[in-house]
N, C-alpha and C positions, 0 to 999 in steps of 0.2 A: 503493500500500499504505499503510494507516495503522498506526502501532505505537502500541500502549497500554501503560501499566505499572499494575500493581496488587499489592496485597500478597496477596489471594486470589481465585483464579479458581474459580467454580462452573458446573459444565457441567451445566444441568438446573436448569428452575424448577419441577419439580413440589413434592409436599409436602416431601421431603428437601432438595431445594435450596432451596427457600425458607425452611425452618427452618436450614438451614447460612448462609443468608445474613442472618438476623436475627441469629444468635449472632455472626457475624463482625463486625458493625457493632457489635454492644454490647461486643464484645472491642476497639472502636478501631480497627479494621483498614478499610482501603480494599477493597472488595470488587467483583468483576464477575459479573452473571449473566447465563449464557449459555444462550439458548435456540433451538434451531432449528425447534419446530413450534409450534404454537397454543398458548397458556396456558390455564390452567384445573385441572391435574392429573387423574391416572388416573381417582382417586376419584370427582371430580364428572361428570366428562366420561362415562365407559365403565364405572366400578366401583361401589362401595358404593351411590350416590344413585339413578343410575338403576335397577340391578338391584332395589333395594329397592322402587322406585315401581311396577315391575312385580309383582313378589311381592305389594304392598299390594292390588292390582287381582285377583290371582288368589285371594289369601285372602277377598277379599269375595265374589268369584264361588264358591267352593267352598263357603262358610258354609252357603248352603241346602240342599247334601248331607246334613245333620247335623239338619236340622229335624224330617224325619219321626220319627227315633229320640228325638226330645224330645217327640214327641206335636204338634208345629206342622203345622198344613195351610194352606198358601197356594195359593188358586187361579193359574194361568197360569204361565209360565216364564221363568225367568231367561234373558237375552239377551245375549251380549257383543258390543258394538259395537267392532270390532278398531280401527279408526279414531279413535274417541273414547278408547279405553284407550291410544293409542301417543301421541296427541296431547296428553294430560297428563302423561305419562312425558317427552316432550320439552319441555313447557313447564316443570315444575319442575325437569327438569335443567338445564335453561338458567338458570334462577333460581338454582341452585347454583354453576353455574360462574360466575355475573354476580359473585357474593360474591368468588370467588377472583380473578377478572379485577379488582375495586375494589381490593384488596389489594397486587396486582402494579402497578396504575396509581399506586399511592401510593409505590412505589419511584423514587426520582430517576432520570429518563432517562438520564443519564452513568452510571448502575449498571447499566444493561440493554444487551445486544448481542442481537442476533439473527444466528442464522447457525448452522452445523454447525460444532464445534468438533473438532478432532483434534491430538494432542501431537508436536511437531516434534521435542522432546527433554524433558528432565525440568524445565525452566524456560520452556517456551514453548509457547504453543497459536497454530495457524493457525484462524482461522475463515473460511470459506468461501476466496476468492481473495484479499481484499482487508483482512483484519486479521490483525496479530499481536500477542500478547498476551505479556507477560513479567510471570511471578508468582514470589512468593515459595513460596506452597503452593497446591494445587489439590485441590477436592474433585470427584469423579465421582459425579453424582446424576441419571443418564441413565433410570433407570427400565427397564421391560421392556416387552416386546410380546408377543402370543399366537404361540407356536410350532405351525405347521401340519407334519403327517406328508407326506410325499412322495405316498403312496397317495391323500390326499384332493384332490389339486389336478386330480383327472381329474372333478370337480365342476364345474371352471369358474367360469362365472360365478355359479353356485348355490351356490359355497363362500362362507360368511360367517365371521367370528370373533364372539367377543361382544360386541366394539367397535361392530360393525356392526348389531347387532340392535336398538340404542336409536336408531338413523336410521331404522328400517321406518316407512311411513305407516299401514300395515294390518298384522294378524296374517294368517300364511300357514294353508294348510288343513294342512301336515305338515311334519315337520322330522326329521331324524336327528341326533343328538348325539353327537358322537365325545368322549369324556372324562367317565366320571362322578365327578369330583372336586368341588371346591367351586363353581366357575363351573357345571360341566355340569349338576350337579344342581338348583343353583338355578334356572338358566336353563328347563331341561327340565321341573321340575316347575311352574311358573310358567306356562308355554306351555300343558302338558296341562291345567291348570285353567282356562285362557282358551278353550278349545275346541280347540287345535291338536292334531293327531295326533302323538304323540311316540315315536321311539323311540331308546334309548340303547345305544351300544356303548362296552365299556370293553376294557380291557389288563390281564393280570396280575391279574385278580381284584381290583385295586383299586376300592376303592368310597368316598367320601367322603374325610376326613382320616386316617383310623383307621391304625394300626399293630397294634391289640389284634385278633385273628382273630373273638373271640367279638362284638364291638361290629361289626366290619364284617360278618360275616354278618347280624347282626340287621338293620343297616343295608339290605342288599341286600335280604332278603326283603321288608322293609318298602315299599320303593319298586319291587320286582317287583308288588305288589298294585296299583298305581296305573298304571303304565305297563310295556312291554316294556323290561327292561334285560337285556342280557348281559355281565357283568362281564370276560368272558373271550372276546371276539368273535373269530373267524377271519374276516377279511374277506379276500376273494380279489380285488375289484375295486369301483371306486367311478367312473361314468360317466355323463356328461350325455347326457339323451335330451329329446327334444321337450318332453315335461311337465316336466321337472325333473330328478332323478338316480335311477339305478339302481345298487343295491348288491347285491353278491352277497356271500352269506355264510353259513357253516355254522351252522344254528341250536343252541342249549343241547342238543337232544334229538337232534344230529348230523345234521340233515335238512339237503340244500342248500337255500337259502332266497335268495327275491329280494324286496328291498324299496323301494318306489319311494317318493321324498317331493320336496317342492317344493323343500326347502332342506337344504344339509348346515351344520352348526355344528360349526367346529372348538373345542373347549374342551380341548384336549389340553395345557394347562400354557403357561407365558409364559417367555420368553427374556431375560437381561439384556440391555439395550440397549448392549454394549461395541464390538460390531464398527465398524470405521470411525473409532473414536477414535485410532487410531495407537499404541496401547500398546506394540506391538513397538519402538517408537523409544524407548521408558522404562526398558527392561530389567529391568522389572519381572517376577518370578515369575509366570504365570498358570497356570489350572486348566485342565481339559479344556472348558471351557465358554468360555474366554478370559478369565474374570473373575480381575483381580489378586487373589494371595493378601493375606489381610489380617487383624489383629489384631479380632476381634469385640467387644472391649471398648473400644479407642481407635480402632478404623476406619483405622487407618494400614495402606497398603499397603507391606508390609517393611518396609524402614527407610529409605524416602524420606520425600518432605514433600507426598506426595499420600494422600488419605484417598477412602473411597467410603463411600456411605450409601444407604439405600433399596431398592428394589427390584433395583438394579442390582448390589447385591452378593449377590442372591440367598438371603439369610439366614433374614430373618422378612419375608415381603412382605406384609405389614398396614399399615394407614395409621398407627395409632400408633406402631408399631415405626419407619416411615420419619421420622417427625417426631422420635422422639428421636435416630435414629441422625444425623440432619442437624444437631441439636444438638449433640451430641458430637464430629461431626467438624466442624463450624463453630466450638467452643470449642477443639480441639486445633490447628487451622488459625491459630487467631487469636494462639494461646500458643507456638507451635511455637518452637523445639524441645520445650519443656516438654510432653510428651503424657502424657496421663493416663488411666487407665481411667474409662469414663462408667457412670453408674450405670443397670443395664439392669432392667425389669421382668419378672417371671414371665411366660413364653410364655402366649399367651392366643390362640386361633383360634375363629372362630364361624361356623358355616354357618347361612344364614337359610332352610333347608328347613322342612317341616312332615312329621315333626318335626325340631326344630333337631337340629344337632349341633355338637359342641365337644371340643375338645383342650385340656388347661392343663397347665404344668408339663412334667415329664418324662413322654415318650412310653413306651408299654410298651416298643416294642424296645429303648428306651436302656436299661432296668433290668436288673439280675441278678435274676432269677427265683427264685433262692436266698435272697435277701436281702430282699424283698417279700412282702406280703400284699396280697391284693385284696380289697376291698369291692365287694359287688356288690347291685343292686337292680334288680329288673325294674318298668316302669311299668304294665305290664298289670292289676295289681291294687294300685295306689296310690289311695288315697283321693279326693284332689281330681282327679288325674287321669280317674279312672272317672266322676267327677261331671260334670265338662265333655266328656266322651266323646273323651278326647284320651289314652286311656290306651295308648300304643306306646312303646315304649323301654326302652333298658338302661344303666345306668350303672356303669363300674369305676372305683373309688379305690384308688390305689395308695400305700401306707406303708410306711416303713421298718420291718421286722421289730425290730431291736434297740431303736431309739429311739423309734419312733410317729411319726415326721415325716411329715405328707402331703407325698408327691413330685409327684403328678401325678394326672391323671385323662382319660378320654375316655367319651365320652357320645353318645347319641341319645334325645332326649326330650321332653317340653313343657317349655316356658321354659329351655331349655338354656343361652341366653345369661344367663340371672340367675344359675343354679346355678354356670354357669363362673365369673362375677364373683366369687360367695363363695369359692371354691374357690381362685380366684387370689390374691385378698387373704388366704387364710388360710394358703397357701404362702409368699407374699411376707412374710409375718409369721411365720414359721418356727412355724408352730402345729403342735402333734401332732393325732393323731386323737382322743386324750382331751379335750385343750383344747377343739377345735372341737366336741365333744358337749357341753360345758359353756355354750356359746352357746342363746340362746331360738330355739326352733322354734314358731311359730303353729301353731295346728290349727284347720281343714284347710288345710293348703296344699301345693303342690307340692315345697317344700324339705323337707318331711318326708322324701321319698325319699331325699335326700341323707343325713339322719340315718340312715335305715335301711342305707345303704352304709357309713356311717361306722360304725356299729355292728358290721355284719357284719366292718368290717377290725379293729375293737378285739377282737373274740370271736376271731378267728383268729391274732391275735399273742398273745391269752393262751395262746390252745392250744400255740402254738411254743416260749413262753418256756421250759420245760423242757427243749426241744430244745437250744437256746441255750445255757441253764446247763450243759447236759453237755458241748457243743461247749467251752464255754471252761474246763471242768475238764479235760478229755482235752488 
């Protein structure tokens, strides 16, 4: 048994763990980075980058479907070479992973430990069966893994998670995607546009990242025009058959239906990797998923010397937030017990579907409907969007009725990634609707759609001002 001693033990060498390590070292502390699996981060290996590579191929394949409407005539037919598509996805994926591996290799070997860690108590970790590590502070940055509902296990060897898709050598003929959330819609639409027959099954009418019913319903109708999507599927069985997987379900019209596919993709959410960490030995209060209860500003678990960051805390599971949380946790671990709130950015999440989807700031379900106005714009008749034949989408902007402060937005539409950034910057800068309307909007651009929504919010707010004045007077 080897015995090691360190100031800070960091469990997990993904985006959050690496950021925590850098902050710990910058704080002048000794740190050990403990990793049980391959290095490379979720984003580079199975998340952000390979998914966008697949989507880029799908966008290129889909572009000719608009040519006829533009008056373009091209002889011949676009043919998707599935093996070539997947070869590029894997080659570029490996290139991105290589950059991360180079960064890990630059960390001194004495600062790296390979193995599975678990807590023995509040100041000791056991790594596999041969290493014990005493620490002053610890950071849990173990990431997350795909969650799989029990009913899907009937697909046996034809059940895959999104992580597995990027190791395919060729594209299948057909798939059923369970989970029309961020991952499911990105993958499902990309595969459909690359010639794969796709059916998408949901639960509870949830589609995309939305809490706003109107935006969610618009998204549902939009994607249903491209592939079968049942947002509230009633599936009775999923079973392996010689040629693939047979799914028995009730169709949207109430008819018993059988769908046969080659593969089933589980895109039903991700689960924090906290099982097997021995957290029960720490005395920390845990939530119903086994995650330690923590302060989202300091990342401190209870009143302990243990911190948590990244997807492991299941708070804001996106890369830039994981990096921020890792830094905050690392800085606080380094100066413990002088724990301080770290700066947090305006929440921002983007889905790279077509149309894109985004949620910025406060979601609709977190707001008091009596205290906000909603600025609305449809992209059906928005000038630049119609010019590009990308005129599908709906944007809702939420503003405080009393102050005019922009609080958040939910949207589906063209270039939502850019509109979302503008809104996030405005919200983080404490801008009001009127202040944002003072900013320049060029013509003709998609951003004019955002201006229309802001004008609508401003008009609705002005209409409610007498009502607010009467309430104050009363």
